[in-house]
DOMAR-984396 format. One record per residue (C-alpha): x, y, z; residue number from 1; residue in one letter. Coordinates in Angstrom, 1 decimal. Each point is the difference from the previous one (the first is absolute). Example, Ala and Ser with C-alpha at 12.3 -4.5 7.8 and 13.67 -1.06 7.14 Angstrom:
! DOMAR-984396
<paza east="12.3" north="-4.5" up="7.8" seq="1" type="A"/>
<paza east="1.4" north="3.4" up="-0.7" seq="2" type="S"/>
//
This chain:
! DOMAR-984396
<paza east="-4.8" north="-6.7" up="-6.1" seq="1" type="X"/>
<paza east="-3.4" north="-1.5" up="-0.5" seq="2" type="X"/>
<paza east="-2.7" north="1.3" up="-2.4" seq="3" type="X"/>
<paza east="-3.4" north="1.3" up="1.0" seq="4" type="X"/>
<paza east="-2.7" north="-2.6" up="0.2" seq="5" type="X"/>
<paza east="-2.4" north="2.4" up="-1.7" seq="6" type="X"/>
<paza east="1.9" north="1.7" up="-2.8" seq="7" type="X"/>
<paza east="3.3" north="-1.9" up="-0.2" seq="8" type="X"/>
<paza east="2.0" north="3.2" up="0.6" seq="9" type="X"/>
<paza east="3.0" north="-0.1" up="2.3" seq="10" type="X"/>
<paza east="-1.3" north="0.1" up="3.6" seq="11" type="X"/>
<paza east="1.2" north="1.8" up="3.1" seq="12" type="X"/>
<paza east="-2.6" north="-1.2" up="2.5" seq="13" type="X"/>
<paza east="-1.5" north="-3.2" up="1.3" seq="14" type="X"/>
<paza east="-3.5" north="-0.7" up="1.3" seq="15" type="X"/>
<paza east="0.3" north="-0.3" up="3.9" seq="16" type="X"/>
<paza east="-2.4" north="-3.0" up="-0.1" seq="17" type="X"/>
<paza east="1.0" north="-2.2" up="-2.9" seq="18" type="X"/>
<paza east="3.5" north="1.5" up="-0.7" seq="19" type="X"/>
<paza east="-0.7" north="0.3" up="-3.8" seq="20" type="X"/>
<paza east="1.7" north="2.9" up="-1.7" seq="21" type="X"/>
<paza east="-1.8" north="3.1" up="-1.3" seq="22" type="X"/>
<paza east="1.3" north="3.3" up="-1.5" seq="23" type="X"/>
<paza east="-2.4" north="2.7" up="0.9" seq="24" type="X"/>
<paza east="-3.1" north="1.1" up="2.0" seq="25" type="X"/>
<paza east="-2.2" north="-0.8" up="-3.0" seq="26" type="X"/>
<paza east="1.4" north="-3.5" up="-0.3" seq="27" type="X"/>
<paza east="-0.3" north="-0.4" up="3.8" seq="28" type="X"/>
<paza east="-3.6" north="1.0" up="0.0" seq="29" type="X"/>
<paza east="-0.7" north="-2.5" up="-2.9" seq="30" type="X"/>
<paza east="1.7" north="-2.7" up="1.9" seq="31" type="X"/>
<paza east="-1.9" north="0.7" up="3.2" seq="32" type="X"/>
<paza east="-3.3" north="0.0" up="-1.8" seq="33" type="X"/>
<paza east="0.3" north="-3.8" up="0.3" seq="34" type="X"/>
<paza east="0.7" north="-1.7" up="3.3" seq="35" type="X"/>
<paza east="3.5" north="-1.4" up="0.4" seq="36" type="X"/>
<paza east="1.4" north="-2.4" up="2.6" seq="37" type="X"/>
<paza east="3.4" north="-0.2" up="1.6" seq="38" type="X"/>
<paza east="2.4" north="-2.6" up="-1.4" seq="39" type="X"/>
<paza east="0.4" north="-3.2" up="2.0" seq="40" type="X"/>
<paza east="2.8" north="0.2" up="2.5" seq="41" type="X"/>
<paza east="2.8" north="-2.5" up="-1.0" seq="42" type="X"/>
<paza east="1.1" north="-2.5" up="2.5" seq="43" type="X"/>
<paza east="3.6" north="0.3" up="-1.1" seq="44" type="X"/>
<paza east="1.6" north="3.4" up="-0.3" seq="45" type="X"/>
<paza east="1.4" north="0.6" up="-3.4" seq="46" type="X"/>
<paza east="3.3" north="2.0" up="-0.4" seq="47" type="X"/>
<paza east="-1.8" north="2.9" up="-1.8" seq="48" type="X"/>
<paza east="-2.7" north="0.4" up="2.6" seq="49" type="X"/>
<paza east="0.7" north="2.1" up="3.1" seq="50" type="X"/>
<paza east="0.0" north="-1.6" up="3.4" seq="51" type="X"/>
<paza east="-3.2" north="0.2" up="2.0" seq="52" type="X"/>
<paza east="1.8" north="-0.3" up="3.3" seq="53" type="X"/>
<paza east="1.0" north="2.9" up="2.2" seq="54" type="X"/>
<paza east="3.7" north="0.8" up="0.1" seq="55" type="X"/>
<paza east="-0.1" north="1.1" up="3.7" seq="56" type="X"/>
<paza east="-3.1" north="-1.4" up="1.7" seq="57" type="X"/>
<paza east="-0.9" north="0.8" up="3.6" seq="58" type="X"/>
<paza east="-2.4" north="-1.4" up="2.5" seq="59" type="X"/>
<paza east="-2.6" north="2.4" up="-1.2" seq="60" type="X"/>
<paza east="0.5" north="-0.7" up="-3.7" seq="61" type="X"/>
<paza east="-3.3" north="-1.1" up="-1.7" seq="62" type="X"/>
<paza east="0.5" north="-3.1" up="-2.2" seq="63" type="X"/>
<paza east="-0.3" north="0.7" up="-3.7" seq="64" type="X"/>
<paza east="-2.8" north="-2.6" up="-0.3" seq="65" type="X"/>
<paza east="-2.1" north="2.1" up="2.5" seq="66" type="X"/>
<paza east="0.7" north="3.2" up="-1.9" seq="67" type="X"/>
<paza east="-1.2" north="-1.7" up="-3.2" seq="68" type="X"/>
<paza east="-3.4" north="-0.6" up="1.7" seq="69" type="X"/>
<paza east="-0.6" north="3.8" up="0.1" seq="70" type="X"/>
<paza east="-0.8" north="-0.1" up="-3.7" seq="71" type="X"/>
<paza east="-2.8" north="-2.4" up="0.6" seq="72" type="X"/>
<paza east="-1.5" north="1.7" up="3.0" seq="73" type="X"/>
<paza east="-3.5" north="1.3" up="-0.6" seq="74" type="X"/>
<paza east="0.2" north="2.4" up="2.9" seq="75" type="X"/>
<paza east="3.4" north="1.4" up="-1.1" seq="76" type="X"/>
<paza east="-1.2" north="0.5" up="-3.6" seq="77" type="X"/>
<paza east="-3.2" north="1.6" up="1.2" seq="78" type="X"/>
<paza east="2.0" north="2.5" up="2.0" seq="79" type="X"/>
<paza east="2.3" north="0.7" up="-3.0" seq="80" type="X"/>
<paza east="-3.1" north="1.0" up="-2.0" seq="81" type="X"/>
<paza east="-0.1" north="3.2" up="2.1" seq="82" type="X"/>
<paza east="2.0" north="2.7" up="-1.8" seq="83" type="X"/>
<paza east="0.9" north="1.6" up="3.3" seq="84" type="X"/>
<paza east="1.7" north="-3.2" up="1.2" seq="85" type="X"/>
<paza east="1.9" north="-0.2" up="-3.3" seq="86" type="X"/>
<paza east="1.1" north="3.6" up="0.3" seq="87" type="X"/>
<paza east="1.2" north="-0.6" up="3.6" seq="88" type="X"/>
<paza east="2.0" north="-3.0" up="-1.1" seq="89" type="X"/>
<paza east="1.6" north="2.1" up="-2.9" seq="90" type="X"/>
<paza east="1.0" north="2.7" up="2.5" seq="91" type="X"/>
<paza east="1.5" north="-2.5" up="2.4" seq="92" type="X"/>
<paza east="1.9" north="-1.7" up="-2.8" seq="93" type="X"/>
<paza east="1.6" north="3.3" up="-1.1" seq="94" type="X"/>
<paza east="0.7" north="1.3" up="3.5" seq="95" type="X"/>
<paza east="3.5" north="0.2" up="1.4" seq="96" type="X"/>
<paza east="-1.6" north="-0.4" up="3.5" seq="97" type="X"/>
<paza east="-2.9" north="-2.5" up="-0.4" seq="98" type="X"/>
<paza east="0.0" north="-1.0" up="3.6" seq="99" type="X"/>
<paza east="-0.9" north="3.5" up="1.1" seq="100" type="X"/>
<paza east="-2.8" north="0.2" up="-2.6" seq="101" type="X"/>
<paza east="-1.2" north="-3.4" up="1.0" seq="102" type="X"/>
<paza east="-0.8" north="1.2" up="3.5" seq="103" type="X"/>
<paza east="-2.1" north="2.8" up="-1.5" seq="104" type="X"/>
<paza east="-1.8" north="-2.2" up="-2.4" seq="105" type="X"/>
<paza east="-0.8" north="-2.6" up="2.7" seq="106" type="X"/>
<paza east="-2.4" north="2.6" up="1.4" seq="107" type="X"/>
<paza east="-2.2" north="-0.3" up="-3.2" seq="108" type="X"/>
<paza east="-2.6" north="-2.7" up="0.3" seq="109" type="X"/>
<paza east="0.2" north="-1.0" up="-3.7" seq="110" type="X"/>
<paza east="3.8" north="-0.5" up="0.2" seq="111" type="X"/>
<paza east="-0.2" north="-2.0" up="3.2" seq="112" type="X"/>
<paza east="-2.7" north="-2.2" up="-1.7" seq="113" type="X"/>
<paza east="2.6" north="-0.7" up="-2.7" seq="114" type="X"/>
<paza east="2.8" north="-0.7" up="2.4" seq="115" type="X"/>
<paza east="-2.3" north="-2.4" up="2.0" seq="116" type="X"/>
<paza east="-1.0" north="-1.8" up="-3.2" seq="117" type="X"/>
<paza east="3.7" north="-0.4" up="-0.9" seq="118" type="X"/>
<paza east="1.0" north="-1.2" up="3.5" seq="119" type="X"/>
<paza east="-2.8" north="-2.5" up="0.1" seq="120" type="X"/>
<paza east="1.4" north="-1.6" up="-3.1" seq="121" type="X"/>
<paza east="3.7" north="0.0" up="0.8" seq="122" type="X"/>
<paza east="0.0" north="-0.7" up="3.8" seq="123" type="X"/>
<paza east="0.5" north="-3.6" up="0.9" seq="124" type="X"/>
<paza east="-3.0" north="-1.6" up="1.7" seq="125" type="X"/>
<paza east="0.4" north="-0.5" up="3.7" seq="126" type="X"/>
<paza east="0.8" north="-3.7" up="-0.4" seq="127" type="X"/>
<paza east="3.0" north="0.8" up="-2.3" seq="128" type="X"/>
<paza east="1.5" north="2.7" up="2.3" seq="129" type="X"/>
<paza east="3.1" north="-1.0" up="1.9" seq="130" type="X"/>
//
């Protein structure tokens, strides 16, 4: 177990951006008061690091590299500033039947704006489609 980067206590959590450990909400807020950056992606996978490949990819599977671009998207981040969008995402994440809820939420313009922003990042440009 690693120690918190703020108070050096045993940590349970990691920053979703830089992956540094923290132990509490207070320490998380202290950490987030300064901008952090994601660690560089290693070229060679180390044995302690999980695989970034899909176990069962399909024709519709989005490459991990494209998913990583979502973090950098200005449009996606702008949509995520809206608390209503974040609440919808939490509800979808906890739902046993997200596909049914998704149909309902796709009728809300703010959610469709978020979906369109995500799709514009992860969809391959026309010249890359096969």
